[in-house]
PyMOL Python script that loads the backbone (N, CA, C, O; Angstrom):
from pymol import cmd

cmd.read_pdbstr("""\
ATOM      1  N   UNK A   1       0.852  -1.166   0.000  1.00  0.00           N
ATOM      2  CA  UNK A   1       0.000   0.000   0.000  1.00  0.00           C
ATOM      3  C   UNK A   1       0.894   1.225   0.000  1.00  0.00           C
ATOM      4  O   UNK A   1       1.976   1.227   0.587  1.00  0.00           O
ATOM      5  N   UNK A   2       0.416   2.278  -0.678  1.00  0.00           N
ATOM      6  CA  UNK A   2       1.173   3.522  -0.814  1.00  0.00           C
ATOM      7  C   UNK A   2       0.274   4.687  -0.389  1.00  0.00           C
ATOM      8  O   UNK A   2      -0.450   5.229  -1.225  1.00  0.00           O
ATOM      9  N   UNK A   3       0.302   5.094   0.907  1.00  0.00           N
ATOM     10  CA  UNK A   3      -0.589   6.141   1.390  1.00  0.00           C
ATOM     11  C   UNK A   3      -0.011   7.552   1.214  1.00  0.00           C
ATOM     12  O   UNK A   3       1.181   7.786   1.411  1.00  0.00           O
ATOM     13  N   UNK A   4      -0.894   8.477   0.838  1.00  0.00           N
ATOM     14  CA  UNK A   4      -0.464   9.863   0.603  1.00  0.00           C
ATOM     15  C   UNK A   4       0.105  10.511   1.859  1.00  0.00           C
ATOM     16  O   UNK A   4       1.074  11.265   1.767  1.00  0.00           O
ATOM     17  N   UNK A   5      -0.469  10.242   3.030  1.00  0.00           N
ATOM     18  CA  UNK A   5      -0.018  10.894   4.249  1.00  0.00           C
ATOM     19  C   UNK A   5       1.344  10.385   4.722  1.00  0.00           C
ATOM     20  O   UNK A   5       1.896  10.877   5.706  1.00  0.00           O
ATOM     21  N   UNK A   6       1.869   9.404   4.012  1.00  0.00           N
ATOM     22  CA  UNK A   6       3.233   8.921   4.257  1.00  0.00           C
ATOM     23  C   UNK A   6       4.066   9.042   2.985  1.00  0.00           C
ATOM     24  O   UNK A   6       4.956   8.230   2.730  1.00  0.00           O
ATOM     25  N   UNK A   7       3.764  10.061   2.197  1.00  0.00           N
ATOM     26  CA  UNK A   7       4.511  10.377   0.969  1.00  0.00           C
ATOM     27  C   UNK A   7       4.530   9.212  -0.021  1.00  0.00           C
ATOM     28  O   UNK A   7       5.491   9.056  -0.775  1.00  0.00           O
ATOM     29  N   UNK A   8       3.488   8.404  -0.024  1.00  0.00           N
ATOM     30  CA  UNK A   8       3.320   7.261  -0.929  1.00  0.00           C
ATOM     31  C   UNK A   8       4.414   6.205  -0.778  1.00  0.00           C
ATOM     32  O   UNK A   8       4.682   5.448  -1.711  1.00  0.00           O
ATOM     33  N   UNK A   9       5.048   6.155   0.400  1.00  0.00           N
ATOM     34  CA  UNK A   9       6.027   5.091   0.672  1.00  0.00           C
ATOM     35  C   UNK A   9       5.305   3.749   0.704  1.00  0.00           C
ATOM     36  O   UNK A   9       4.160   3.675   1.151  1.00  0.00           O
ATOM     37  N   UNK A  10       5.952   2.700   0.240  1.00  0.00           N
ATOM     38  CA  UNK A  10       5.357   1.366   0.230  1.00  0.00           C
ATOM     39  C   UNK A  10       5.312   0.759   1.625  1.00  0.00           C
ATOM     40  O   UNK A  10       6.319   0.744   2.333  1.00  0.00           O
ATOM     41  N   UNK A  11       4.142   0.258   2.019  1.00  0.00           N
ATOM     42  CA  UNK A  11       3.954  -0.381   3.319  1.00  0.00           C
ATOM     43  C   UNK A  11       3.269  -1.719   3.068  1.00  0.00           C
ATOM     44  O   UNK A  11       2.207  -1.748   2.446  1.00  0.00           O
ATOM     45  N   UNK A  12       3.847  -2.831   3.533  1.00  0.00           N
ATOM     46  CA  UNK A  12       3.246  -4.140   3.245  1.00  0.00           C
ATOM     47  C   UNK A  12       1.949  -4.364   4.015  1.00  0.00           C
ATOM     48  O   UNK A  12       1.820  -3.967   5.173  1.00  0.00           O
ATOM     49  N   UNK A  13       0.994  -5.007   3.351  1.00  0.00           N
ATOM     50  CA  UNK A  13      -0.242  -5.435   3.987  1.00  0.00           C
ATOM     51  C   UNK A  13       0.016  -6.768   4.684  1.00  0.00           C
ATOM     52  O   UNK A  13       0.925  -7.506   4.305  1.00  0.00           O
ATOM     53  N   UNK A  14      -0.773  -7.067   5.687  1.00  0.00           N
ATOM     54  CA  UNK A  14      -0.635  -8.322   6.418  1.00  0.00           C
ATOM     55  C   UNK A  14      -1.620  -9.344   5.859  1.00  0.00           C
ATOM     56  O   UNK A  14      -2.798  -9.033   5.680  1.00  0.00           O
ATOM     57  N   UNK A  15      -1.148 -10.565   5.580  1.00  0.00           N
ATOM     58  CA  UNK A  15      -2.070 -11.592   5.063  1.00  0.00           C
ATOM     59  C   UNK A  15      -3.093 -11.991   6.119  1.00  0.00           C
ATOM     60  O   UNK A  15      -2.776 -12.122   7.302  1.00  0.00           O
ATOM     61  N   UNK A  16      -4.312 -12.179   5.668  1.00  0.00           N
ATOM     62  CA  UNK A  16      -5.407 -12.648   6.512  1.00  0.00           C
ATOM     63  C   UNK A  16      -6.042 -13.816   5.754  1.00  0.00           C
ATOM     64  O   UNK A  16      -6.993 -13.622   4.996  1.00  0.00           O
ATOM     65  N   UNK A  17      -5.512 -15.038   5.960  1.00  0.00           N
ATOM     66  CA  UNK A  17      -5.969 -16.190   5.186  1.00  0.00           C
ATOM     67  C   UNK A  17      -7.473 -16.385   5.298  1.00  0.00           C
ATOM     68  O   UNK A  17      -8.057 -16.042   6.326  1.00  0.00           O
ATOM     69  N   UNK A  18      -8.118 -16.931   4.261  1.00  0.00           N
ATOM     70  CA  UNK A  18      -7.444 -17.579   3.142  1.00  0.00           C
ATOM     71  C   UNK A  18      -7.133 -16.637   1.974  1.00  0.00           C
ATOM     72  O   UNK A  18      -6.246 -16.953   1.181  1.00  0.00           O
ATOM     73  N   UNK A  19      -7.820 -15.495   1.831  1.00  0.00           N
ATOM     74  CA  UNK A  19      -7.637 -14.735   0.591  1.00  0.00           C
ATOM     75  C   UNK A  19      -7.735 -13.223   0.777  1.00  0.00           C
ATOM     76  O   UNK A  19      -8.123 -12.513  -0.150  1.00  0.00           O
ATOM     77  N   UNK A  20      -7.391 -12.726   1.949  1.00  0.00           N
ATOM     78  CA  UNK A  20      -7.473 -11.283   2.209  1.00  0.00           C
ATOM     79  C   UNK A  20      -6.151 -10.763   2.745  1.00  0.00           C
ATOM     80  O   UNK A  20      -5.317 -11.510   3.257  1.00  0.00           O
ATOM     81  N   UNK A  21      -5.994  -9.474   2.611  1.00  0.00           N
ATOM     82  CA  UNK A  21      -4.871  -8.761   3.206  1.00  0.00           C
ATOM     83  C   UNK A  21      -5.438  -7.540   3.899  1.00  0.00           C
ATOM     84  O   UNK A  21      -6.459  -7.001   3.471  1.00  0.00           O
ATOM     85  N   UNK A  22      -4.783  -7.094   4.975  1.00  0.00           N
ATOM     86  CA  UNK A  22      -5.279  -5.924   5.677  1.00  0.00           C
ATOM     87  C   UNK A  22      -4.143  -5.136   6.295  1.00  0.00           C
ATOM     88  O   UNK A  22      -3.014  -5.613   6.413  1.00  0.00           O
ATOM     89  N   UNK A  23      -4.478  -3.907   6.687  1.00  0.00           N
ATOM     90  CA  UNK A  23      -3.533  -3.049   7.378  1.00  0.00           C
ATOM     91  C   UNK A  23      -4.350  -2.114   8.261  1.00  0.00           C
ATOM     92  O   UNK A  23      -5.464  -1.730   7.905  1.00  0.00           O
ATOM     93  N   UNK A  24      -3.798  -1.754   9.401  1.00  0.00           N
ATOM     94  CA  UNK A  24      -4.440  -0.822  10.312  1.00  0.00           C
ATOM     95  C   UNK A  24      -3.529   0.387  10.475  1.00  0.00           C
ATOM     96  O   UNK A  24      -2.328   0.249  10.709  1.00  0.00           O
ATOM     97  N   UNK A  25      -4.116   1.571  10.347  1.00  0.00           N
ATOM     98  CA  UNK A  25      -3.364   2.806  10.535  1.00  0.00           C
ATOM     99  C   UNK A  25      -3.944   3.579  11.706  1.00  0.00           C
ATOM    100  O   UNK A  25      -5.160   3.603  11.895  1.00  0.00           O
ATOM    101  N   UNK A  26      -3.089   4.207  12.488  1.00  0.00           N
ATOM    102  CA  UNK A  26      -3.531   5.090  13.571  1.00  0.00           C
ATOM    103  C   UNK A  26      -3.173   6.543  13.277  1.00  0.00           C
ATOM    104  O   UNK A  26      -3.410   7.427  14.101  1.00  0.00           O
ATOM    105  N   UNK A  27      -2.602   6.784  12.099  1.00  0.00           N
ATOM    106  CA  UNK A  27      -2.114   8.138  11.792  1.00  0.00           C
ATOM    107  C   UNK A  27      -2.785   8.772  10.578  1.00  0.00           C
ATOM    108  O   UNK A  27      -2.261   9.741  10.028  1.00  0.00           O
ATOM    109  N   UNK A  28      -3.939   8.246  10.146  1.00  0.00           N
ATOM    110  CA  UNK A  28      -4.637   8.839   9.003  1.00  0.00           C
ATOM    111  C   UNK A  28      -5.222  10.185   9.450  1.00  0.00           C
ATOM    112  O   UNK A  28      -5.932  10.241  10.453  1.00  0.00           O
ATOM    113  N   UNK A  29      -4.935  11.255   8.727  1.00  0.00           N
ATOM    114  CA  UNK A  29      -5.499  12.558   9.112  1.00  0.00           C
ATOM    115  C   UNK A  29      -7.027  12.533   9.075  1.00  0.00           C
ATOM    116  O   UNK A  29      -7.623  12.081   8.098  1.00  0.00           O
ATOM    117  N   UNK A  30      -7.642  13.012  10.126  1.00  0.00           N
ATOM    118  CA  UNK A  30      -9.102  13.055  10.243  1.00  0.00           C
ATOM    119  C   UNK A  30      -9.629  14.317   9.562  1.00  0.00           C
ATOM    120  O   UNK A  30      -9.075  15.404   9.731  1.00  0.00           O
ATOM    121  N   UNK A  31     -10.702  14.160   8.792  1.00  0.00           N
ATOM    122  CA  UNK A  31     -11.339  15.303   8.162  1.00  0.00           C
ATOM    123  C   UNK A  31     -10.573  15.892   6.993  1.00  0.00           C
ATOM    124  O   UNK A  31     -10.890  16.990   6.533  1.00  0.00           O
ATOM    125  N   UNK A  32      -9.579  15.184   6.511  1.00  0.00           N
ATOM    126  CA  UNK A  32      -8.750  15.626   5.388  1.00  0.00           C
ATOM    127  C   UNK A  32      -8.799  14.556   4.306  1.00  0.00           C
ATOM    128  O   UNK A  32      -8.644  13.370   4.597  1.00  0.00           O
ATOM    129  N   UNK A  33      -9.009  14.962   3.076  1.00  0.00           N
ATOM    130  CA  UNK A  33      -9.018  13.969   1.994  1.00  0.00           C
ATOM    131  C   UNK A  33      -7.610  13.403   1.828  1.00  0.00           C
ATOM    132  O   UNK A  33      -6.638  14.145   1.683  1.00  0.00           O
ATOM    133  N   UNK A  34      -7.521  12.089   1.853  1.00  0.00           N
ATOM    134  CA  UNK A  34      -6.261  11.374   1.654  1.00  0.00           C
ATOM    135  C   UNK A  34      -6.438  10.424   0.479  1.00  0.00           C
ATOM    136  O   UNK A  34      -7.561  10.156   0.052  1.00  0.00           O
ATOM    137  N   UNK A  35      -5.345   9.926  -0.033  1.00  0.00           N
ATOM    138  CA  UNK A  35      -5.419   8.946  -1.116  1.00  0.00           C
ATOM    139  C   UNK A  35      -4.378   7.859  -0.876  1.00  0.00           C
ATOM    140  O   UNK A  35      -3.440   8.026  -0.097  1.00  0.00           O
ATOM    141  N   UNK A  36      -4.572   6.746  -1.568  1.00  0.00           N
ATOM    142  CA  UNK A  36      -3.618   5.648  -1.473  1.00  0.00           C
ATOM    143  C   UNK A  36      -3.780   4.740  -2.678  1.00  0.00           C
ATOM    144  O   UNK A  36      -4.768   4.803  -3.408  1.00  0.00           O
ATOM    145  N   UNK A  37      -2.791   3.907  -2.858  1.00  0.00           N
ATOM    146  CA  UNK A  37      -2.806   2.905  -3.927  1.00  0.00           C
ATOM    147  C   UNK A  37      -2.384   1.578  -3.325  1.00  0.00           C
ATOM    148  O   UNK A  37      -1.518   1.525  -2.451  1.00  0.00           O
ATOM    149  N   UNK A  38      -3.006   0.508  -3.802  1.00  0.00           N
ATOM    150  CA  UNK A  38      -2.619  -0.847  -3.430  1.00  0.00           C
ATOM    151  C   UNK A  38      -2.064  -1.501  -4.688  1.00  0.00           C
ATOM    152  O   UNK A  38      -2.712  -1.488  -5.734  1.00  0.00           O
ATOM    153  N   UNK A  39      -0.876  -2.069  -4.590  1.00  0.00           N
ATOM    154  CA  UNK A  39      -0.291  -2.810  -5.711  1.00  0.00           C
ATOM    155  C   UNK A  39      -0.204  -4.287  -5.350  1.00  0.00           C
ATOM    156  O   UNK A  39       0.128  -4.648  -4.221  1.00  0.00           O
ATOM    157  N   UNK A  40      -0.505  -5.120  -6.315  1.00  0.00           N
ATOM    158  CA  UNK A  40      -0.451  -6.572  -6.140  1.00  0.00           C
ATOM    159  C   UNK A  40      -0.079  -7.175  -7.483  1.00  0.00           C
ATOM    160  O   UNK A  40      -0.762  -6.941  -8.480  1.00  0.00           O
ATOM    161  N   UNK A  41       0.988  -7.941  -7.518  1.00  0.00           N
ATOM    162  CA  UNK A  41       1.427  -8.540  -8.783  1.00  0.00           C
ATOM    163  C   UNK A  41       0.336  -9.396  -9.404  1.00  0.00           C
ATOM    164  O   UNK A  41       0.342  -9.608 -10.616  1.00  0.00           O
ATOM    165  N   UNK A  42      -0.591  -9.889  -8.612  1.00  0.00           N
ATOM    166  CA  UNK A  42      -1.690 -10.686  -9.154  1.00  0.00           C
ATOM    167  C   UNK A  42      -2.713  -9.839  -9.909  1.00  0.00           C
ATOM    168  O   UNK A  42      -3.598 -10.384 -10.570  1.00  0.00           O
ATOM    169  N   UNK A  43      -2.603  -8.528  -9.818  1.00  0.00           N
ATOM    170  CA  UNK A  43      -3.531  -7.639 -10.525  1.00  0.00           C
ATOM    171  C   UNK A  43      -2.967  -7.140 -11.848  1.00  0.00           C
ATOM    172  O   UNK A  43      -3.594  -6.308 -12.504  1.00  0.00           O
ATOM    173  N   UNK A  44      -1.821  -7.620 -12.247  1.00  0.00           N
ATOM    174  CA  UNK A  44      -1.197  -7.155 -13.494  1.00  0.00           C
ATOM    175  C   UNK A  44      -2.031  -7.484 -14.727  1.00  0.00           C
ATOM    176  O   UNK A  44      -1.876  -6.841 -15.765  1.00  0.00           O
ATOM    177  N   UNK A  45      -2.912  -8.476 -14.629  1.00  0.00           N
ATOM    178  CA  UNK A  45      -3.763  -8.790 -15.775  1.00  0.00           C
ATOM    179  C   UNK A  45      -4.839  -7.722 -15.982  1.00  0.00           C
ATOM    180  O   UNK A  45      -5.403  -7.616 -17.070  1.00  0.00           O
ATOM    181  N   UNK A  46      -5.125  -6.929 -14.944  1.00  0.00           N
ATOM    182  CA  UNK A  46      -6.113  -5.863 -15.048  1.00  0.00           C
ATOM    183  C   UNK A  46      -5.471  -4.490 -15.203  1.00  0.00           C
ATOM    184  O   UNK A  46      -6.066  -3.585 -15.789  1.00  0.00           O
ATOM    185  N   UNK A  47      -4.252  -4.333 -14.676  1.00  0.00           N
ATOM    186  CA  UNK A  47      -3.540  -3.072 -14.750  1.00  0.00           C
ATOM    187  C   UNK A  47      -2.061  -3.408 -14.863  1.00  0.00           C
ATOM    188  O   UNK A  47      -1.535  -4.160 -14.041  1.00  0.00           O
ATOM    189  N   UNK A  48      -1.402  -2.881 -15.837  1.00  0.00           N
ATOM    190  CA  UNK A  48      -0.003  -3.247 -16.113  1.00  0.00           C
ATOM    191  C   UNK A  48       0.929  -3.007 -14.929  1.00  0.00           C
ATOM    192  O   UNK A  48       1.931  -3.709 -14.787  1.00  0.00           O
ATOM    193  N   UNK A  49       0.619  -2.029 -14.078  1.00  0.00           N
ATOM    194  CA  UNK A  49       1.489  -1.730 -12.927  1.00  0.00           C
ATOM    195  C   UNK A  49       1.133  -2.560 -11.701  1.00  0.00           C
ATOM    196  O   UNK A  49       1.841  -2.508 -10.696  1.00  0.00           O
ATOM    197  N   UNK A  50       0.046  -3.324 -11.769  1.00  0.00           N
ATOM    198  CA  UNK A  50      -0.388  -4.109 -10.624  1.00  0.00           C
ATOM    199  C   UNK A  50      -1.241  -3.330  -9.642  1.00  0.00           C
ATOM    200  O   UNK A  50      -1.529  -3.825  -8.553  1.00  0.00           O
ATOM    201  N   UNK A  51      -1.657  -2.109 -10.004  1.00  0.00           N
ATOM    202  CA  UNK A  51      -2.526  -1.334  -9.122  1.00  0.00           C
ATOM    203  C   UNK A  51      -3.881  -2.031  -9.018  1.00  0.00           C
ATOM    204  O   UNK A  51      -4.489  -2.383 -10.029  1.00  0.00           O
ATOM    205  N   UNK A  52      -4.337  -2.222  -7.798  1.00  0.00           N
ATOM    206  CA  UNK A  52      -5.601  -2.898  -7.536  1.00  0.00           C
ATOM    207  C   UNK A  52      -6.743  -1.897  -7.740  1.00  0.00           C
ATOM    208  O   UNK A  52      -6.703  -0.788  -7.208  1.00  0.00           O
ATOM    209  N   UNK A  53      -7.752  -2.291  -8.506  1.00  0.00           N
ATOM    210  CA  UNK A  53      -8.842  -1.372  -8.830  1.00  0.00           C
ATOM    211  C   UNK A  53     -10.212  -1.871  -8.384  1.00  0.00           C
ATOM    212  O   UNK A  53     -11.231  -1.296  -8.766  1.00  0.00           O
ATOM    213  N   UNK A  54     -10.251  -2.933  -7.580  1.00  0.00           N
ATOM    214  CA  UNK A  54     -11.537  -3.428  -7.084  1.00  0.00           C
ATOM    215  C   UNK A  54     -11.325  -4.230  -5.804  1.00  0.00           C
ATOM    216  O   UNK A  54     -10.213  -4.652  -5.488  1.00  0.00           O
ATOM    217  N   UNK A  55     -12.423  -4.426  -5.077  1.00  0.00           N
ATOM    218  CA  UNK A  55     -12.422  -5.211  -3.835  1.00  0.00           C
ATOM    219  C   UNK A  55     -11.500  -4.629  -2.761  1.00  0.00           C
ATOM    220  O   UNK A  55     -10.787  -5.359  -2.072  1.00  0.00           O
ATOM    221  N   UNK A  56     -11.529  -3.299  -2.634  1.00  0.00           N
ATOM    222  CA  UNK A  56     -10.772  -2.612  -1.584  1.00  0.00           C
ATOM    223  C   UNK A  56     -11.783  -1.980  -0.630  1.00  0.00           C
ATOM    224  O   UNK A  56     -12.744  -1.346  -1.065  1.00  0.00           O
ATOM    225  N   UNK A  57     -11.560  -2.155   0.675  1.00  0.00           N
ATOM    226  CA  UNK A  57     -12.463  -1.659   1.704  1.00  0.00           C
ATOM    227  C   UNK A  57     -11.689  -0.820   2.718  1.00  0.00           C
ATOM    228  O   UNK A  57     -10.510  -1.067   2.973  1.00  0.00           O
ATOM    229  N   UNK A  58     -12.361   0.167   3.289  1.00  0.00           N
ATOM    230  CA  UNK A  58     -11.833   0.928   4.427  1.00  0.00           C
ATOM    231  C   UNK A  58     -12.941   0.998   5.461  1.00  0.00           C
ATOM    232  O   UNK A  58     -14.043   1.460   5.162  1.00  0.00           O
ATOM    233  N   UNK A  59     -12.663   0.549   6.665  1.00  0.00           N
ATOM    234  CA  UNK A  59     -13.669   0.515   7.738  1.00  0.00           C
ATOM    235  C   UNK A  59     -14.970  -0.120   7.249  1.00  0.00           C
ATOM    236  O   UNK A  59     -16.060   0.391   7.505  1.00  0.00           O
ATOM    237  N   UNK A  60     -14.838  -1.232   6.548  1.00  0.00           N
ATOM    238  CA  UNK A  60     -15.964  -2.023   6.022  1.00  0.00           C
ATOM    239  C   UNK A  60     -16.766  -1.319   4.926  1.00  0.00           C
ATOM    240  O   UNK A  60     -17.874  -1.752   4.609  1.00  0.00           O
ATOM    241  N   UNK A  61     -16.238  -0.260   4.351  1.00  0.00           N
ATOM    242  CA  UNK A  61     -16.881   0.436   3.234  1.00  0.00           C
ATOM    243  C   UNK A  61     -16.145   0.057   1.958  1.00  0.00           C
ATOM    244  O   UNK A  61     -14.932   0.242   1.863  1.00  0.00           O
ATOM    245  N   UNK A  62     -16.876  -0.476   0.969  1.00  0.00           N
ATOM    246  CA  UNK A  62     -16.253  -0.804  -0.318  1.00  0.00           C
ATOM    247  C   UNK A  62     -15.905   0.501  -1.026  1.00  0.00           C
ATOM    248  O   UNK A  62     -16.764   1.364  -1.210  1.00  0.00           O
ATOM    249  N   UNK A  63     -14.651   0.638  -1.418  1.00  0.00           N
ATOM    250  CA  UNK A  63     -14.190   1.849  -2.086  1.00  0.00           C
ATOM    251  C   UNK A  63     -14.275   1.694  -3.597  1.00  0.00           C
ATOM    252  O   UNK A  63     -14.211   0.584  -4.126  1.00  0.00           O
ATOM    253  N   UNK A  64     -14.420   2.814  -4.276  1.00  0.00           N
ATOM    254  CA  UNK A  64     -14.365   2.837  -5.732  1.00  0.00           C
ATOM    255  C   UNK A  64     -13.089   3.551  -6.134  1.00  0.00           C
ATOM    256  O   UNK A  64     -12.683   4.525  -5.501  1.00  0.00           O
ATOM    257  N   UNK A  65     -12.462   3.058  -7.188  1.00  0.00           N
ATOM    258  CA  UNK A  65     -11.250   3.700  -7.688  1.00  0.00           C
ATOM    259  C   UNK A  65     -11.669   5.077  -8.198  1.00  0.00           C
ATOM    260  O   UNK A  65     -12.441   5.181  -9.152  1.00  0.00           O
ATOM    261  N   UNK A  66     -11.156   6.142  -7.556  1.00  0.00           N
ATOM    262  CA  UNK A  66     -11.640   7.481  -7.845  1.00  0.00           C
ATOM    263  C   UNK A  66     -10.554   8.556  -7.914  1.00  0.00           C
ATOM    264  O   UNK A  66     -10.862   9.748  -7.904  1.00  0.00           O
ATOM    265  N   UNK A  67      -9.302   8.150  -7.982  1.00  0.00           N
ATOM    266  CA  UNK A  67      -8.222   9.125  -8.091  1.00  0.00           C
ATOM    267  C   UNK A  67      -7.007   8.454  -8.715  1.00  0.00           C
ATOM    268  O   UNK A  67      -6.993   7.241  -8.923  1.00  0.00           O
ATOM    269  N   UNK A  68      -6.013   9.236  -9.004  1.00  0.00           N
ATOM    270  CA  UNK A  68      -4.731   8.681  -9.448  1.00  0.00           C
ATOM    271  C   UNK A  68      -3.681   9.020  -8.402  1.00  0.00           C
ATOM    272  O   UNK A  68      -3.806   9.998  -7.664  1.00  0.00           O
ATOM    273  N   UNK A  69      -2.655   8.201  -8.355  1.00  0.00           N
ATOM    274  CA  UNK A  69      -1.565   8.371  -7.402  1.00  0.00           C
ATOM    275  C   UNK A  69      -0.245   8.274  -8.155  1.00  0.00           C
ATOM    276  O   UNK A  69      -0.181   7.671  -9.225  1.00  0.00           O
ATOM    277  N   UNK A  70       0.809   8.869  -7.596  1.00  0.00           N
ATOM    278  CA  UNK A  70       2.108   8.767  -8.274  1.00  0.00           C
ATOM    279  C   UNK A  70       2.696   7.366  -8.122  1.00  0.00           C
ATOM    280  O   UNK A  70       2.576   6.737  -7.071  1.00  0.00           O
ATOM    281  N   UNK A  71       3.317   6.902  -9.165  1.00  0.00           N
ATOM    282  CA  UNK A  71       3.964   5.592  -9.172  1.00  0.00           C
ATOM    283  C   UNK A  71       4.769   5.502 -10.435  1.00  0.00           C
ATOM    284  O   UNK A  71       5.653   6.328 -10.664  1.00  0.00           O
ATOM    285  N   UNK A  72       4.488   4.516 -11.268  1.00  0.00           N
ATOM    286  CA  UNK A  72       5.064   4.443 -12.610  1.00  0.00           C
ATOM    287  C   UNK A  72       4.163   5.287 -13.512  1.00  0.00           C
ATOM    288  O   UNK A  72       3.375   4.752 -14.292  1.00  0.00           O
ATOM    289  N   UNK A  73       4.286   6.591 -13.397  1.00  0.00           N
ATOM    290  CA  UNK A  73       3.319   7.499 -14.007  1.00  0.00           C
ATOM    291  C   UNK A  73       2.135   7.604 -13.063  1.00  0.00           C
ATOM    292  O   UNK A  73       2.251   7.275 -11.883  1.00  0.00           O
ATOM    293  N   UNK A  74       1.007   8.057 -13.568  1.00  0.00           N
ATOM    294  CA  UNK A  74      -0.204   8.100 -12.751  1.00  0.00           C
ATOM    295  C   UNK A  74      -0.811   6.705 -12.682  1.00  0.00           C
ATOM    296  O   UNK A  74      -1.040   6.064 -13.707  1.00  0.00           O
ATOM    297  N   UNK A  75      -1.068   6.244 -11.459  1.00  0.00           N
ATOM    298  CA  UNK A  75      -1.641   4.921 -11.267  1.00  0.00           C
ATOM    299  C   UNK A  75      -2.982   5.044 -10.550  1.00  0.00           C
ATOM    300  O   UNK A  75      -3.172   5.961  -9.751  1.00  0.00           O
ATOM    301  N   UNK A  76      -3.919   4.126 -10.826  1.00  0.00           N
ATOM    302  CA  UNK A  76      -5.223   4.166 -10.177  1.00  0.00           C
ATOM    303  C   UNK A  76      -5.094   4.057  -8.660  1.00  0.00           C
ATOM    304  O   UNK A  76      -4.276   3.299  -8.140  1.00  0.00           O
ATOM    305  N   UNK A  77      -5.914   4.827  -7.973  1.00  0.00           N
ATOM    306  CA  UNK A  77      -5.901   4.785  -6.512  1.00  0.00           C
ATOM    307  C   UNK A  77      -7.259   5.139  -5.948  1.00  0.00           C
ATOM    308  O   UNK A  77      -8.249   5.227  -6.674  1.00  0.00           O
ATOM    309  N   UNK A  78      -7.290   5.337  -4.659  1.00  0.00           N
ATOM    310  CA  UNK A  78      -8.516   5.601  -3.924  1.00  0.00           C
ATOM    311  C   UNK A  78      -8.341   6.877  -3.114  1.00  0.00           C
ATOM    312  O   UNK A  78      -7.281   7.120  -2.537  1.00  0.00           O
ATOM    313  N   UNK A  79      -9.391   7.687  -3.078  1.00  0.00           N
ATOM    314  CA  UNK A  79      -9.401   8.882  -2.254  1.00  0.00           C
ATOM    315  C   UNK A  79     -10.569   8.798  -1.285  1.00  0.00           C
ATOM    316  O   UNK A  79     -11.650   8.333  -1.646  1.00  0.00           O
ATOM    317  N   UNK A  80     -10.351   9.251  -0.052  1.00  0.00           N
ATOM    318  CA  UNK A  80     -11.404   9.207   0.941  1.00  0.00           C
ATOM    319  C   UNK A  80     -11.112  10.202   2.051  1.00  0.00           C
ATOM    320  O   UNK A  80     -10.003  10.722   2.175  1.00  0.00           O
ATOM    321  N   UNK A  81     -12.134  10.452   2.853  1.00  0.00           N
ATOM    322  CA  UNK A  81     -12.007  11.277   4.055  1.00  0.00           C
ATOM    323  C   UNK A  81     -12.578  10.467   5.205  1.00  0.00           C
ATOM    324  O   UNK A  81     -13.636   9.852   5.072  1.00  0.00           O
ATOM    325  N   UNK A  82     -11.881  10.465   6.330  1.00  0.00           N
ATOM    326  CA  UNK A  82     -12.340   9.746   7.512  1.00  0.00           C
ATOM    327  C   UNK A  82     -12.825  10.773   8.532  1.00  0.00           C
ATOM    328  O   UNK A  82     -12.113  11.720   8.868  1.00  0.00           O
ATOM    329  N   UNK A  83     -14.038  10.569   9.015  1.00  0.00           N
ATOM    330  CA  UNK A  83     -14.617  11.427  10.052  1.00  0.00           C
ATOM    331  C   UNK A  83     -14.094  11.015  11.424  1.00  0.00           C
ATOM    332  O   UNK A  83     -13.560   9.915  11.565  1.00  0.00           O
ATOM    333  N   UNK A  84     -14.231  11.859  12.431  1.00  0.00           N
ATOM    334  CA  UNK A  84     -13.777  11.496  13.780  1.00  0.00           C
ATOM    335  C   UNK A  84     -14.403  10.198  14.313  1.00  0.00           C
ATOM    336  O   UNK A  84     -13.787   9.518  15.133  1.00  0.00           O
ATOM    337  N   UNK A  85     -15.606   9.848  13.864  1.00  0.00           N
ATOM    338  CA  UNK A  85     -16.236   8.602  14.324  1.00  0.00           C
ATOM    339  C   UNK A  85     -15.826   7.390  13.488  1.00  0.00           C
ATOM    340  O   UNK A  85     -16.325   6.290  13.723  1.00  0.00           O
ATOM    341  N   UNK A  86     -14.922   7.571  12.510  1.00  0.00           N
ATOM    342  CA  UNK A  86     -14.444   6.474  11.677  1.00  0.00           C
ATOM    343  C   UNK A  86     -15.227   6.251  10.411  1.00  0.00           C
ATOM    344  O   UNK A  86     -14.870   5.383   9.615  1.00  0.00           O
ATOM    345  N   UNK A  87     -16.297   7.016  10.196  1.00  0.00           N
ATOM    346  CA  UNK A  87     -17.062   6.833   8.954  1.00  0.00           C
ATOM    347  C   UNK A  87     -16.258   7.358   7.763  1.00  0.00           C
ATOM    348  O   UNK A  87     -15.447   8.275   7.892  1.00  0.00           O
ATOM    349  N   UNK A  88     -16.505   6.757   6.615  1.00  0.00           N
ATOM    350  CA  UNK A  88     -15.753   7.023   5.401  1.00  0.00           C
ATOM    351  C   UNK A  88     -16.634   7.744   4.392  1.00  0.00           C
ATOM    352  O   UNK A  88     -17.782   7.354   4.178  1.00  0.00           O
ATOM    353  N   UNK A  89     -16.105   8.789   3.774  1.00  0.00           N
ATOM    354  CA  UNK A  89     -16.760   9.392   2.609  1.00  0.00           C
ATOM    355  C   UNK A  89     -15.754   9.401   1.476  1.00  0.00           C
ATOM    356  O   UNK A  89     -14.554   9.583   1.684  1.00  0.00           O
ATOM    357  N   UNK A  90     -16.277   9.198   0.256  1.00  0.00           N
ATOM    358  CA  UNK A  90     -15.387   9.090  -0.906  1.00  0.00           C
ATOM    359  C   UNK A  90     -15.486  10.311  -1.779  1.00  0.00           C
ATOM    360  O   UNK A  90     -14.807  10.395  -2.802  1.00  0.00           O
TER     361      UNK A  90
END
""", "prot")
cmd.dss("prot")
cmd.show_as("cartoon", "prot")
cmd.util.cbc("prot")
cmd.orient("prot")
């Protein structure tokens, strides 16, 4: 994962068998639009850079690919805002 609030540095997701990965952040800015990208080599058949464009959730909310992020050129990513109560708006 490459989060904007960490200058898009790569951070590994943790496997959650049998077929999920997850990560927990405690430093996401509240009330500020942030963006991120998830890369997975298994997604190269859908996007040449491996950017994941579906089945991504934040706080149990399914996200839609709605922004671009820096990578190998502009890559598909997700933008959202987190409220103080943890609710997500896209």
